[in-house]
N, C-alpha and C positions, 0 to 999 in steps of 0.2 A: 504494500500500500504506500503510495506516494502522498504525503500530506504537505499542504501549504497552510500556514496559519496567517490569517488576515485580521488585523485590528481595525475596526470601523469607528469613525467619529472620535478620534483621539485629540485631546487638547492638552493633556497633562504630560509633562516630560517624565516624571517618576513612573506613571502608569505605562507609558510607551516603553520605557526601558525594562520595567518589570515583566511585561508581557513578552518582550523579546528575549529576556534571560530565561524565562520558562520555556519558550519555544526552542531556543538553541540548547538549553540544558537537557531536553529530551531527545536531542540529536536531530531535530528538524532543521534543515538547512535554510529553507526559504521562509522569511517573515515579510508580510506585506502590510503597508499602511494604506487605508482607504479613507479619504476625506479627513486628512490630518490638518489641524489648524491651530491658531493661537501659539502658545509657548512651545508646544511640541513641534510645530512647523518651523519655528525660529531656531530650535535647538536640534533639528534632525541630524546635524553633524555628529552629535553624541551617539546616536543610534548607529550610524555608519561606522564609527570608531569601534563600538562594541561588537558589531557584526564582523568586522575585520579581525579583531582579536580572537573571536570565538569560531572563526571559519564559516560564518554564515553569509547569507545574502539579504539585501533589503530591496523591496519593490515598493513603489509608490503609485497609487491610482487615485483618480478623481472621484470615481463612484464604483459601486459593486459590479455593475454591468461591464465596466471596462476591465475589471479584474477577471471576471468570468470569460470575457471575450479573449483575453490574452492567455490566461492560464489553462483554459479549456478543461475544467474539472469534470469528472464523471458524476460526482456527487457534491452538493453544497450543503453543509450543515451550518445552521445559525444557532449558536450556542447561547443559552439563557438559563435562568434559574428555574424556569418552568417551561415545559414544551409539550409537544404532542407525544414524544416518546424519548426514552433514555438513549444516550449515545451508544452506538454499536459499530463494530467493524464494518467497513465497506470495501468493495473491490475497486481497484483502479485508483485514479487520482482524486484526492479529497481536498476540497477547500473548506477549511474550518474557520468560520467567521465568529469573532468575539467582539462584543460591543465595548469600546474604550471608555464609555461614560457610565458603565454599570446600569444601563437602561435596557428594556426589552426592545427587540427589533419590531418595527411596525411592518405590516404586510406590504406596504407601499415601497419600503426600502429594499425588499428582497426580490430576487428573480423568482419567477413562478416555480422553478424546479427546486428551490431551497426547502430543506427539511428542518423544522424547528426541533431542536434536541436540548437535553440538559444532561449534565454529568451527575449532579445530585439535586434533589428536590428543594433543599434549603437554599436560601439566598446567601451565598458566601462570596459574592462579588465575582467579577469577570476573571480575575487572576486565579482564584481558587477553582472556578469552573474549568478554566483552561487546563490547569495542572492535572486535575482529576480526569478530565476528558482525554488528554494525551496519554495518561497512564492506562486508562481503559482501552484505548485504541491500539496501543503499542504492546501491551502485555496481556 
């Protein structure tokens, strides 16, 4: 399974770096930012520096549809604290979307093929959801 983690709607530098560290820490090489703004956009160089040190890649997109068009995933998971189903392994290339502002995804933001999933039913924030989801997907 080939996984790309994408953080959507990120404005916080610490949140951006935390999500990237979790991604790279699990051995996922590609980390994407979608709709990055504010301080995170101004300090994006810190993310490139971290990625270089850890052997990762950084991709930046304006919206989710751009990411889907370029990455061509077989499955798109929209990770949240509650969803239609628990996260489970998928075949092929997976785009794992995590909300950078700890908000739920609105249906309008997601492509029609996206599947709403959760790692745990409790609200533990996007970083916690991402870490547990990656653990479940990889082991």
